[in-house]
N, C-alpha and C positions, 0 to 999 in steps of 0.2 A: 656438410653436418646434416647428421641426423635430424630430423623434425621429432619434435616431442609430443604425445600424446597428450590432449587436455583431460587432467583430471576430472572427477565428479564434482568436484565445489567450482572450478573453474566452469565448466558447462552450464551449472546451473547460474554463475552470476552473470555470464553472456546470456543465457535466456531471458533473466530479470532485466537485463539491461535492454533486450530486445522488446520486451511488453512496456517497460518504462517508456521508452522513447516512442513507440507506436503510439500509447496514450497522450501521454504531454502532447506529442505532435500535432496527433489527430483534432484535441481539445482546443488546440491553440489556432490550427486551421480553421475549426469552428466558431472561432471567435470568442470563445473564453480566456481570461485572464489566465495568464502563465503562472504556472505554480512548480517548485522544485521536486524533485523525485520525495524528499523527507515530507515537504508539506501534504503531496498525495497519499503518502502511506497514514496519515493522521485519521483521514477521512474514513480510513477502512479499518482502523482500530477503534471508531468512536461507537458509544454507544447513544441509542436514540434520546435517552433523558437525559445523559451529559456522562463524562467520565476526568477524572481528575489527572493533570499533566504526568504526575507520578505513575498512574497505570497506562498511560498512553505511552509514555517512556519504556515500562516493561513490555509492553505487547508488541512494538515496533521493534524494540532490539536495539535501542539507543541510549543517552544519557537522557538525566531530566533537563539540562540546561539545552541539550538539543531539541528535545519536543518543545520546550519552553519556547524557544526559537522561531520552530516552525507554528506553531499554535498561533503567536503572537504577531507574525505575517498574515495569516491567514484572518486574524482580529480584524488587521488595520486594511486587508482588501476586501472586508464585509461578509465574509464566508462561513466564521466561527464567532462565536460569542461565550462569554464568561458569565454564569450565573451561580447566586448563592448552592451551597449543598444544601439542602432539606436536612441531611443524616451529622449536619457536624457545622457549628457555626465558624470554624476557622476555615474550612475548607471551601473551594470554590469547583464549579464543574466547568469543561470544556463543552459546549455543543454546536451543532450546524446551526447556521441562520435560515430564514427561509431560502434565501438564495444560495446559500450551500447546500441547503439538501437536492435544491434544483440542479446544481452543477456536478454533485455526486450521483444521481440519477443518472445522468446522462453519462457522466463517466462509468457506471455500472454497463450501460447500452452498449457503450463505446468499447469497454473490455470485452462484451459478449461478441460482437464484430470482429472483433482480433483475433478472438480464438476461433470461430467460424473461418476467417481466411486463413489462419493457421491450419486447421484441419483439410481446407482443399488445399493447400501447397504440402503437407506432410504426410495428409490422410487422416482420416476420424479414427481410424482403429490404432496409430500410435498415439494420437492426441489423447485418448481413451486409456492407453496404457501408461502413459505418462502421468494421467491423473491418478489412476490406482496405484503406481510406484510413490507417488509423492502422499498417497492419503494412508497407506499402509502404515502402519504400528512397527516403526523401527527399534524400540526400544530404549532403553539409558544407552546414552554414547560410550562407545569402549572407551576402556584404559589400555593402550598397546603399550607393551615395554619390551 
């Protein structure tokens, strides 16, 4: 049987899983609370002054319900809090607690170290080329008939 060559979406998914595993396992090894991939994604989408759950869901690319579950898990861990939205009496914003900000800063430092390790493994020029390719303007998704 012929081995199939993975397509780009499969390769991107595998690379994302590699980074997620490296980050979450490293944070746990360092003694931080265990979080899920969805919970970790919330931190990357948060504004410093707070973000609505609906906006978090949009930024992460998930449903409002999934974002709500991730947020409430992190609130229960003491990493996030909900505060009144100064622009809307009916809305609440989610933001990091002091502990959440500390953990997020540690995660960002860990990601930088993981990227450095990747550069040692596959070469800095390959990592730079990957970063350039992913930052390039790809335009609107094509509609193929």
